[in-house]
C-alpha positions, -999 to 999 in steps of 0.1 A, spaced: -60 210 304 -43 214 274 -63 221 244 -58 211 205 -71 251 197 -78 283 217 -98 311 194 -90 342 221 -108 373 221 -142 367 200 -173 384 201 -191 351 202 -228 348 184 -237 314 194 -267 307 171 -295 311 193 -307 345 182 -292 358 215 -267 388 214 -232 384 211 -206 378 241 -169 381 244 -153 353 253 -125 324 243 -133 292 227 -113 259 229 -116 228 210 -106 194 216 -111 166 194 -132 182 169 -156 195 200 -162 226 217 -141 218 247 -147 254 266 -162 291 263 -149 318 287 -120 336 304 -91 311 290 -63 335 299 -43 303 316 -52 277 293 -26 261 269 -30 246 236 -14 233 203 -25 264 185 -36 298 196 -59 322 172 -65 358 180 -101 370 170 -91 406 175 -128 413 185 -144 394 154 -173 375 155 -173 338 163 -204 321 147 -214 285 141 -204 274 109 -232 277 86 -257 255 73 -268 254 35 -303 235 36 -307 239 2 -277 227 -20 -276 204 -54 -239 193 -45 -248 158 -41 -219 153 -66 -198 180 -61 -188 169 -26 -172 137 -42 -159 152 -76 -146 186 -62 -139 180 -23 -122 211 -14 -159 230 -21 -143 262 -23 -174 279 -30 -189 269 -1 -163 269 26 -154 304 14 -187 318 26 -185 304 62 -204 271 50 -194 238 72 -227 216 66 -245 211 33 -282 193 27 -280 178 -7 -311 158 -25 -331 188 -31 -358 197 -55 -366 159 -58 -333 150 -75 -301 129 -57 -274 113 -65 -288 84 -48 -305 61 -50 -299 60 -85 -298 36 -114 -301 50 -147 -315 28 -179 -315 55 -204 -309 91 -209 -305 116 -177 -337 133 -171 -342 171 -168 -332 180 -140 -309 154 -129 -287 171 -152 -282 197 -128 -263 172 -104 -234 161 -131 -234 139 -162 -245 106 -168 -214 86 -158 -212 102 -121 -248 85 -111 -230 53 -96 -248 50 -66 -274 25 -67 -282 25 -30 -279 50 -7 -253 34 17 -228 35 -18 -231 72 -16 -227 75 22 -193 60 17 -181 75 -12 -189 108 2 -170 98 38 -141 80 12 -139 116 -5 -138 133 30 -150 168 14 -143 200 33 -178 205 46 -201 182 62 -231 163 40 -265 153 52 -284 140 23 -328 137 14 -337 112 -13 -352 127 -43 -388 116 -53 -377 122 -92 -348 98 -83 -371 71 -76 -393 75 -103 -364 71 -128 -356 40 -110 -388 24 -114 -407 40 -144 -404 34 -177 -411 71 -184 -417 100 -162 -446 121 -182 -468 94 -166 -485 89 -131 -468 60 -111 -483 30 -108 -491 11 -75 -464 -13 -82 -441 12 -93 -449 35 -61 -445 2 -39 -409 -3 -51 -404 36 -45 -415 30 -14 -391 1 -4 -364 21 -18 -370 51 5 -374 34 39 -342 12 32 -322 49 26 -338 61 58 -330 32 77 -295 44 66 -298 80 77 -312 98 50 -328 132 64 -362 125 43 -379 128 12 -378 158 -16 -402 167 -45 -397 191 -77 -432 189 -85 -427 217 -110 -406 199 -134 -417 178 -160 -402 146 -148 -425 150 -116 -451 171 -127 -475 140 -137 -471 124 -104 -503 128 -84 -506 142 -50 -520 104 -42 -485 92 -53 -464 117 -32 -490 109 -1 -482 71 -8 -444 78 -5 -444 103 23 -464 79 42 -427 64 47 -417 93 64 -436 85 96 -420 55 103 -390 73 112 -398 108 118 -382 121 87 -390 152 67 -408 159 35 -392 192 15 -406 205 -17 -400 224 -48 -436 234 -52 -456 223 -82 -457 260 -91 -442 291 -75 -467 311 -98 -499 328 -99 -516 290 -81 -490 288 -56 -518 287 -29 -530 256 -40 -496 245 -43 -487 249 -11 -520 235 0 -509 206 -15 -476 204 3 -497 210 33 -520 179 24 -489 156 19 -475 163 51 -505 163 72 -510 129 58 -476 117 64 -474 135 98 -439 146 87 -428 183 90 -424 200 56 -402 223 43 -410 247 15 -379 251 -5 -370 284 -19 -401 303 -13 -406 330 -38 -432 347 -58 -425 339 -89 -437 358 -122 -447 396 -126 -482 384 -121 -474 373 -87 -453 404 -72 -468 416 -40 -476 385 -29 -454 376 -3 -478 390 29 -502 370 13 -483 335 12 -464 341 41 -500 341 61 -503 310 47 -476 293 57 -484 309 94 -517 293 95 -504 261 84 -478 259 116 -504 266 139 -515 232 133 -481 217 119 -444 216 113 -439 240 88 -408 261 75 -391 276 46 -357 283 32 -349 312 10 -321 326 -12 -312 363 -10 -318 374 -45 -345 383 -70 -332 359 -93 -335 321 -98 -319 296 -118 -322 262 -132 -329 243 -165 -343 263 -194 -379 259 -189 -402 261 -219 -438 271 -195 -414 301 -178 -403 317 -209 -418 355 -209 -409 390 -219 -419 400 -188 -383 399 -170 -346 393 -186 -341 354 -190 -306 352 -193 -290 317 -207 -260 302 -186 -254 270 -207 -268 253 -241 -255 220 -254 -264 227 -287 -253 263 -286 -226 269 -262 -217 302 -278 -247 318 -263 -242 313 -229 -242 344 -206 -266 363 -233 -301 374 -228 -328 348 -244 -343 380 -260 -307 388 -275 -307 355 -292 -343 352 -305 -334 391 -319 -298 377 -334 -317 347 -352 -348 364 -357 -372 342 -338 -396 339 -310 -387 341 -277 -401 303 -272 -385 294 -307 -351 305 -295 -359 286 -260 -368 252 -279 -334 255 -302 -314 262 -273 -321 233 -254 -312 210 -231 -302 244 -217 -298 263 -184 -311 300 -172 -314 326 -149 -347 341 -146 -353 374 -132 -384 365 -121 -389 379 -86 -396 413 -67 -372 425 -44 -399 439 -15 -412 404 -17 -375 384 -12 -368 409 17 -401 399 34 -398 359 30 -364 360 41 -369 383 73 -400 359 81 -391 342 114 -402 305 99 -372 310 67 -337 296 69 -310 305 45 -306 284 17 -280 290 -13 -299 269 -43 -264 271 -61 -255 251 -90 -219 241 -89 -216 227 -126 -231 252 -141 -205 272 -164 -217 305 -156 -235 302 -121 -262 320 -104 -237 341 -79 -254 330 -51 -233 300 -50 -205 317 -43 -224 344 -25 -257 340 -7 -243 336 29 -221 367 31 -249 383 14 -275 380 40 -246 390 69 -236 422 46 -261 433 26 -292 425 42 -284 426 82 -256 452 84 -265 476 55 -302 473 53 -312 462 89 -336 435 77 -328 419 108 -300 419 138 -270 401 132 -279 373 161 -308 365 139 -292 363 106 -265 338 121 -296 322 142 -313 319 103 -284 301 90 -271 277 118 -293 270 149 -326 269 133 -314 250 104 -297 224 124 -330 220 145 -351 215 117 -329 188 101 -320 173 136 -282 180 131 -282 184 174 -245 192 175 -245 216 148 -254 250 144 -246 263 181 -215 271 199 -217 257 232 -198 229 251 -201 195 236 -213 205 201 -194 200 171 -165 221 163 -178 238 131 -169 272 136 -165 304 112 -144 335 122 -159 368 103 -155 407 102 -190 423 108 -180 453 93 -167 440 62 -180 407 53 -198 409 17 -207 394 -9 -188 396 -38 -202 373 -69 -225 391 -95 -245 380 -123 -216 388 -149 -184 373 -124 -201 350 -101 -172 329 -90 -156 354 -68 -148 348 -33 -166 367 -1 -147 392 15 -148 394 52 -145 355 64 -113 353 78 -114 316 89 -137 283 89 -129 254 109 -149 221 102 -148 196 131 -121 214 148 -97 213 116 -88 248 102 -104 243 63 -103 280 53 -82 313 64 -75 346 50 -90 337 16 -73 307 10 -81 271 16 -55 250 39 -57 218 21 -71 201 52 -105 188 49 -126 168 79 -158 171 63 -180 140 69 -214 123 63 -243 133 88 -269 106 91 -303 121 107 -303 118 141 -336 119 158 -375 120 148 -374 156 131 -412 160 145 -392 168 178 -378 204 182 -393 217 148 -402 250 149 
């Protein structure tokens, strides 16, 4: 048999968590066609892996690439990390279904400008992604805040039953069209006024198709246990799997609580499908939130509409320069973005290493000074945390970024190296792979990611895009309660 491509002499880490093994891999028509000793086989193209690791393409389960996959489809920050699939629509904000009646509510401005929100229904967004044919595959959640925006005159109040029913209809339609589920961002002002009952009524729709509920908790600070309980209550009511987004112990008063929080997560997981994602950094990034202004840790301004010249400076420096309080400086800068150095590294490591945790970048692609996670999250797990700190084995690191993610989101032909699976694969040097992006210089290509194939097409090689893009929209394939672990 003639193959399209044979990758020879690879150390294959298949995504299951099992140890690496030496083999060749062949691809035909965008699928893995054979694995083993293929010495006598012929192919249109042959790549010698030279003993480097061949793994499933990484799945970034927590992104805000909703509009980026259409407007900047080369997706260099992601494919350069070995990412072949992104999950969009997180934290309650999604590009669709959205109809703007007035200003773009915060934090939907993290995704793009008002004119970019032109997908009134999920089907039109899906079509736009496929027309753009980005370099990565795209799967999408529907944002709670986006739904509120569509059906409410203002977002600083509870929704009425009639408004909730309109949201339910729109969510149901999106789920039928292939959405993965519902996401919420209850910490943000645009959703904070929503009651638990409002989210429960929306989440009930998930039960009809076996879709997932993901949540940026109502708080990640001192009351995080109560916020977790709310998330578990919503998911239990909806009979839906729940994924806690970017689990963390935020705020200096919360440092050291990761053990307590993880035990709480474990206990819930004994009775219900529960998981979480985590990015491998002790700093977060979002819009500038007045409630998070503090002198307990550094806050760096990444952008400001009224004062763009202050981007890259610490909030404390700006306040000193203006001779005002931190809070007054923050008010003067808004709307703005910020990086919050508000986590403890030991907590990050405990959460990242936990068996229930998968990896997501949470990168903000339109931020002019993005958090380095946008370009470095996945190589950082492979290099810094697995190889250097030995927080977990390399096969376990790969599993957290591939098979676990694919299984939880029902992407059954992704995140694994096996015959018949989609040929999303990444070739990397386990000794050299590392993140190069920093907080001061964040837009840096990772090192050691040597080649990335998406649906069998070589998309990135030797730190350069090939110009060939083969990504597509991935619809939810099954009931996500099945196979969730």
